[in-house]
C-alpha positions in Angstrom: -62.5 -44.6 41.8 -62.3 -46.3 45.1 -58.8 -45.5 47.2 -55.8 -47.8 46.6 -53.0 -48.7 49.0 -49.3 -48.8 47.5 -46.5 -50.8 48.9 -42.8 -51.9 47.4 -40.5 -54.4 48.1 -36.9 -54.6 46.6 -35.4 -57.6 45.4 -31.6 -58.1 44.1 -31.7 -54.2 43.1 -35.4 -54.8 41.7 -38.0 -52.6 43.1 -41.5 -53.3 42.8 -44.4 -51.5 43.4 -47.5 -53.2 44.3 -51.2 -51.6 44.5 -54.2 -52.7 45.5 -57.7 -51.3 46.5 -58.3 -50.4 50.1 -60.5 -53.3 50.2 -57.8 -56.0 49.5 -56.2 -56.6 53.0 -53.3 -58.9 52.0 -50.1 -60.2 54.3 -46.8 -60.3 53.8 -45.6 -64.1 53.4 -44.4 -65.0 57.0 -40.7 -65.1 56.2 -37.8 -62.6 55.5 -40.1 -60.9 52.4 -41.3 -58.2 54.9 -38.3 -57.1 55.8 -37.4 -56.1 52.2 -40.4 -53.8 52.3 -39.1 -50.5 50.7 -40.5 -47.2 49.3 -42.8 -47.9 46.5 -41.7 -44.4 44.3 -39.8 -44.8 41.3 -40.3 -48.7 41.0 -38.6 -50.8 38.0 -41.7 -52.5 38.0 -45.2 -51.7 39.0 -48.0 -54.2 39.6 -51.8 -53.5 39.9 -53.6 -56.3 41.3 -57.7 -56.8 41.3 -59.9 -59.5 42.4 -61.8 -61.3 40.0 -61.9 -64.7 37.9 -59.2 -64.4 35.3 -59.5 -66.5 32.0 -56.5 -67.8 30.2 -56.2 -66.9 26.6 -56.5 -69.0 23.5 -52.9 -69.5 23.5 -49.8 -71.7 23.6 -47.7 -71.4 26.4 -45.1 -73.5 28.3 -46.1 -75.5 31.4 -44.5 -75.7 34.5 -45.0 -78.1 37.5 -44.0 -76.5 41.2 -44.9 -77.9 44.4 -48.5 -76.6 44.7 -49.7 -76.6 41.5 -48.4 -75.7 37.9 -48.1 -72.4 35.9 -47.9 -71.4 32.3 -46.0 -69.0 30.6 -46.2 -67.5 27.5 -46.8 -64.4 24.9 -49.9 -63.0 23.9 -49.2 -60.3 21.3 -46.2 -58.2 22.6 -47.3 -58.8 26.4 -46.1 -61.6 28.8 -48.7 -63.7 30.5 -48.1 -66.1 33.6 -51.3 -68.1 34.8 -50.8 -70.3 38.0 -53.1 -73.1 38.9 -53.4 -74.8 42.2 -54.1 -78.0 42.9 -57.7 -77.7 43.4 -58.7 -75.0 41.3 -57.6 -73.1 37.9 -56.4 -69.5 37.0 -55.3 -69.0 40.9 -53.8 -65.9 39.3 -53.6 -64.3 36.1 -50.7 -61.8 35.6 -50.4 -60.0 32.1 -47.3 -57.5 31.9 -45.9 -55.6 29.1 -43.1 -56.5 26.9 -40.4 -55.3 28.8 -42.0 -56.5 32.1 -42.4 -52.7 33.5 -45.9 -52.3 34.1 -48.6 -55.4 34.6 -51.7 -56.3 36.2 -52.7 -59.2 38.3 -55.6 -60.5 38.4 -56.5 -63.0 41.7 -59.1 -65.4 42.5 -61.6 -64.5 45.4 -60.8 -67.1 47.8 -57.1 -66.0 47.7 -58.1 -62.3 48.6 -60.2 -63.6 51.5 -57.4 -65.6 52.7 -55.1 -62.4 52.7 -52.8 -63.9 49.7 -49.8 -62.1 48.9 -50.7 -60.8 45.4 -47.4 -62.2 44.1 -47.2 -65.4 45.8 -44.8 -68.0 44.5 -43.9 -68.6 41.5 -45.1 -65.6 40.3 -42.5 -63.6 42.0 -39.4 -65.7 41.2 -40.6 -65.4 37.4 -40.7 -61.8 37.5 -37.7 -61.1 39.2 -36.1 -63.9 36.6 -36.9 -61.8 33.5 -36.3 -58.5 35.2 -32.7 -59.6 36.3 -32.1 -60.6 32.7 -33.0 -57.1 31.2 -31.6 -55.5 33.3 -28.2 -57.1 32.3 -27.8 -59.6 35.4 -27.5 -63.3 36.0 -29.6 -65.5 38.0 -27.3 -68.8 38.9 -27.6 -71.7 41.1 -25.2 -71.4 43.4 -23.5 -70.7 47.3 -22.2 -67.4 48.2 -20.0 -67.0 51.3 -18.2 -63.8 53.0 -14.6 -63.3 52.9 -13.4 -59.8 54.2 -16.6 -57.9 53.1 -16.7 -59.5 49.5 -18.3 -62.8 48.1 -17.1 -65.7 46.8 -19.7 -67.8 44.9 -19.5 -71.6 44.8 -21.2 -73.2 41.8 -21.4 -77.1 41.5 -21.7 -78.1 45.1 -21.9 -76.4 48.4 -19.2 -74.3 49.6 -17.0 -76.5 52.3 -18.4 -75.8 56.1 -15.1 -74.4 56.8 -14.8 -71.5 54.1 -13.6 -68.3 55.2 -16.7 -66.1 56.4 -19.0 -68.9 56.1 -22.2 -67.6 57.8 -20.9 -64.2 59.2 -23.6 -62.8 57.5 -26.1 -65.5 58.4 -29.6 -64.6 59.3 -30.5 -64.6 63.0 -31.1 -68.4 64.6 -34.9 -68.1 65.1 -35.6 -67.8 61.5 -39.2 -67.7 60.7 -39.9 -70.7 57.8 -39.1 -70.0 54.0 -41.3 -69.9 51.2 -41.0 -72.8 48.6 -39.2 -71.3 45.5 -39.4 -73.0 41.9 -35.6 -71.9 41.6 -34.1 -73.0 44.8 -30.4 -72.0 46.0 -30.1 -68.7 43.5 -28.1 -65.5 44.0 -27.8 -62.9 41.4 -25.3 -61.8 39.9 -24.9 -58.0 38.7 -22.5 -56.1 37.0 -22.0 -52.5 37.6 -19.4 -50.1 36.3 -16.8 -50.6 39.4 -17.8 -54.2 40.3 -20.0 -57.1 39.9 -22.2 -57.5 43.1 -23.9 -60.5 44.6 -27.3 -60.7 46.0 -28.6 -63.1 48.0 -32.4 -63.9 47.8 -35.1 -65.1 50.1 -35.6 -68.9 50.3 -32.1 -70.2 50.4 -29.9 -71.5 53.2 -26.9 -69.4 52.0 -24.9 -67.0 53.9 -26.4 -64.2 51.8 -29.9 -63.8 52.9 -32.6 -61.8 50.7 -31.8 -58.3 50.8 -27.9 -58.5 51.6 -25.2 -58.0 48.8 -21.3 -57.8 48.3 -19.1 -57.1 45.6 -17.6 -60.3 43.9 -14.3 -61.5 44.2 -14.3 -65.0 42.5 -16.2 -67.6 41.1 -15.2 -71.2 42.2 -16.8 -74.1 40.4 -16.4 -77.1 42.4 -16.3 -80.8 40.9 -15.2 -84.3 42.7 -12.1 -85.7 42.5 -9.5 -88.4 43.6 -7.2 -85.4 44.3 -7.2 -81.9 45.0 -6.6 -79.2 42.8 -7.3 -75.9 41.6 -6.9 -74.0 38.0 -8.1 -70.6 36.9 -10.0 -71.0 33.9 -9.3 -69.0 30.6 -12.2 -66.9 29.5 -14.0 -69.1 27.1 -14.1 -72.0 29.4 -15.1 -69.8 32.5 -18.2 -68.5 30.4 -19.2 -72.1 29.4 -18.7 -73.2 33.1 -20.7 -70.3 34.4 -23.8 -70.7 31.9 -23.9 -74.0 33.1 -25.5 -72.7 36.6 -27.6 -69.8 34.9 -31.5 -69.9 35.2 -32.3 -69.4 31.3 -36.3 -69.4 31.0 -36.9 -71.7 27.9 -40.3 -69.9 27.4 -37.9 -67.0 26.1 -35.1 -68.0 23.7 -34.5 -64.6 23.0 -32.6 -63.8 26.2 -30.0 -66.5 24.9 -27.6 -63.8 23.6 -28.1 -61.6 26.3 -27.1 -64.3 29.0 -24.3 -65.2 26.9 -22.9 -61.8 26.8 -23.4 -60.9 30.4 -21.6 -64.0 31.5 -18.8 -62.9 28.9 -18.7 -59.8 30.8 -18.3 -61.5 34.7 -15.9 -63.9 33.1 -13.5 -61.1 32.0 -13.9 -58.9 35.2 -13.3 -61.7 37.9 -11.8 -65.2 38.3 -13.4 -68.4 37.7 -11.6 -71.1 39.1 -12.1 -75.1 38.9 -11.9 -76.7 42.2 -11.5 -80.6 42.2 -12.0 -81.9 46.3 -12.5 -85.5 47.3 -15.9 -87.2 48.3 -16.7 -86.9 52.0 -16.4 -90.2 53.2 -19.2 -90.9 56.1 -19.4 -93.5 58.7 -22.5 -95.3 58.6 -24.1 -95.2 62.1 -24.3 -99.1 63.5 -27.6 -100.6 64.5 -28.7 -104.0 64.9 -30.7 -105.3 62.4 -28.7 -103.3 59.8 -27.5 -105.4 57.1 -24.1 -104.2 57.1 -24.4 -105.1 61.0 -25.6 -108.8 59.9 -22.7 -109.3 57.5 -19.9 -108.1 59.7 -20.8 -110.5 63.1 -21.4 -113.5 60.1 -19.1 -116.4 60.4 -17.3 -116.5 57.0 -18.7 -119.3 54.9 -16.6 -122.5 54.7 -15.5 -124.7 52.1 
C-alpha cells in the first residue's frame, strides 16, 4: 500500500481531514483557506481522495448551476453522492459520503490532479459544510456580521450600515488575496452552544468576520426599507419566521426541515431578534455631458 498524506482544515467549528496518496500533489487555493489549516486528528469529517474517472450511477439527482459549471446532488441507497461538472468536461469530481456525512471518498479527474487542484474545490466544500453544519445543530444563513465590544451583531436582509459599531474591527488585512467563488454567497454560521450562540465567519465573503473568526451572538437585526426609521423586537414565532427566510436549506434534503425549524426556534428564544426599518439611501447621479438627465436639464421648456 502506497504512502499517503493527511491534511486538516477547520471551518465554522467543523474539522475535516483530507487524505491523499503521496503522488497526488495539491495546493490550498490562493485565499484564506490555507490559514484555516489545522491538525487532521479527531476530525468531524474524513475525506479520502484518489485520482480516476468517476462515473455517475443511474440515479435521479437534483441539479444546480454555479459559476464554473453544474453539480448534481442526491441519494444512492443511504449514501450521499455529489457529482461536479465543468463547462468542458463531465464528472470532474465524484464524491460519495455516508448518511451522516462523516466518512467519504472523492474521485477527481486526472486533469485536475495534474493541475494540483484542491480536492474539495467549490462547490463541493460548500455542500459538505452546509450538510455538516445542519447535522451538528447549526444554521448557515445569508447575512452580515459585525463586532461590538467582542460580541457579534448579525444583520439580515441588507448590509450593515457603514457606521455600525465595530464595523470592520476584525477585518482581514488590506492586502487580501482573491476570494474563491462560492455558491452560498455572503454567509455565516450560527451554532447554539450551552452557554451562547456563536457566529462563525466563512471564507469567500466581504463581511467583518472572515473565515476562522467567531464571536458570541448578541442580537439579530432584520433590516427592511421604509419611509421612516423604527425598530421593533419580534415575538418568538415572528422571529423564527424571519430567521428562516435567510437560512440556506438544501432542497435535495427535505428531511432536514424539522431540524432547521428547531434550531431557528432555539436561537430566537435565546437572543433578541429585532426588525429595523430605515429609509432608502438617496444617491446623487454624477453629471456627465451626453446623459439624458443633462440634456433635459439644459433644454428649453416647451412653449404653447
